[in-house]
N, C-alpha and C positions, 0 to 999 in steps of 0.2 A: 232476411235476404230474399225477400219477394218470392218465396216458395221454390227457390232453386235448390236442387239436390247437391250433395257434395260431389257426386260424379260430374254433374254439369259444370260446377265451379272448377273442379280440378281440370276438366277438359278445356275450359276457358283459359286456365293458367298455362297449360301445355301449348295451346294455340296462340297465346299472347293476345287475347281478344280485347281490344280497346273499348268495345261497346259495354263491357262490364266494369270499367273503371268507375269508381264511385258507388257502384251497386254493392260490391263487397271488396274486402282486402284479404290477403292471405299472409300468414306468417310461417316461417320455417323454424321449427323447434330447435334444430341443431345449430343454426347460425344466430338465432335471436333477432332476425330481421323481418320486418313487415313490408309487403310490396303491393303494388297494383296488379291486377290480372294481366295487364299488357307488358309487364316487366320482361325485358329480354335476358335476364339472368338465367343461369343454368336451371333447368327444370328440376325441382326438388323431388325427392322420394315421396310418394303419396302418404306413407306412414308418418312422415315428419311435418306434414302440412296441417295447419289449423286455420279456419276461416272466421272472419269477423265482419259485422255489418258496418262498423265504422272504425276509423283509425284510432280514435281516442281510447276505445276499448282495448285495442291491441297494445297501445303504449302503456295503459294502466297495468296490463299483465306483464310488462317488462320487455316488450319488443321495441326495437328502435327502427325508425324509417330507413328504407333502402336509399343508398346514395346514388343509385343508378336511375331508378324510376321516380324518386322523390315524391312519395305519396303525401308528405307533409306540406308540399307547396300548394296543393289544391288541384282542382280538375283541369285548370288551364295549362298545366305544365306539359309541354310537348317538346322534348329536347331535339327531336329530329326536325321538326318545323322551325324551332328556334335557330338551329344551326344553319338551315337552308335560308331562312330570312336574313340572318347575319351575312351569309355569303352573298346574297343578292344585293344587300346594302353596300357591301364592300366593292362588289363588281361595279355597281352603279356609280360609286364615287371614284374608283381607281381604275376605270376602264383603260386609261392610257398607260398603265404600268405593264410593260412587256412581259415581266416575270410573274404576273399576278396569279395565273393558274397553277404555277409550281408552288407558290408561297401559301396560297389560300388554305389548303387542308392543315398545314402546320399551324397557321395562325388560329384556326378554329379548334385545334387540338384533336384532330381525328386523322386516320390514315387516308391516303390518297384514294385507294380503291373504295373504301367505305364512303368517302365523301362523294365520289362519282356516282355510286349506287343511290345514295340518299337524294342527291340533287336530281338525278334523272327520274326517280320514283315520285318525288314531290312536285317538280316543275314540269316534267314531261320532255325535257331536253337536257343535253349534257351542259356542264358549265361552259365548255368551249362554244357551243352553239348559242347559249344565252349571252355570253360576253360578245360574241360577234354581232348579235342583233343590237346590243347597246352601242357598240362601236359604229355600226352602219347608221344607226339613228343619229348619233353625234355628227358623223360625216355629212349626212343629208342636211342636218341643221346648219352646219358650217357652209356647205355649198349653197344653201338657199339664202343665208343671211350675211355672207361676207364675200370679200373679193380675194382672199388669200389663195395661193396657188394650190393645185391638187396635191403636191408633195407635202405642203404644210398641213393640209386637211388630213392627209394620210397619217402623218406623224401625230397630229393633235388628237386624232381619234384612237391612237394606240396601235396602229399597224406599223410593222417594222420595215416593210418594203412595198413599193408601188404595185408590183404584180399581184401580190396577195390581196391588196386593197382593191384593185380594179376587179379582180375575179369575184371577191366577196360582195362588192357593191353591186356589180352587174347581176349576180345570182339573186341577191335579196331584193333589189329595187327594179331590176329589169332594164336598166339603162346604164351606160358608162357614166362616170362622174361628170364629164364635160357636158354631155347631152342633158343630164339631169339638171345641171346648173342653168343651162340655156332654157330648158322647159320651165323651171321655176321663175326665171327672169321674165319669160313671156307671160306667165300667169300673173306675176306681180304687176306688169305694165298694163294688163287688162283691167285691173281693179281700180 
């Protein structure tokens, strides 16, 4: 275990230190489960913890892999990142669904508040802010490349009313949709 003391390893378990994942594993005698140091499960009593240099050794001694941190999947397993990546994919594909932000946590199998925290921590913006950027980008694309009306652009981009669309577009792009379309048309005619 690379010269790590049991105190250092136990403190890593208490702090859920991801940097120690793969360096050592810990098992809990009372539950028969082996985890990664970053596991978010309840902190076990120090007297019930045993440390291992590899997962195979823990399994040979009768411990089973944790279903939460999944040490058996390997070093690339990152459930938080996987959930946020799945959310981003869904948002990118279903940006025009008006109820998407309400449905998303349930579809991912996590609570709404937990989803909000994970997303903000991982992406740096709320799901609502992320969705709005996707919608604005789609609206800008439609304004640049089509002749459909602003209301049709608004609805195709997933906005439910013109006033919120105009406010969001102007805030993000710096121009109202009509002026943006005219600006894009001028740029296109110069090329």
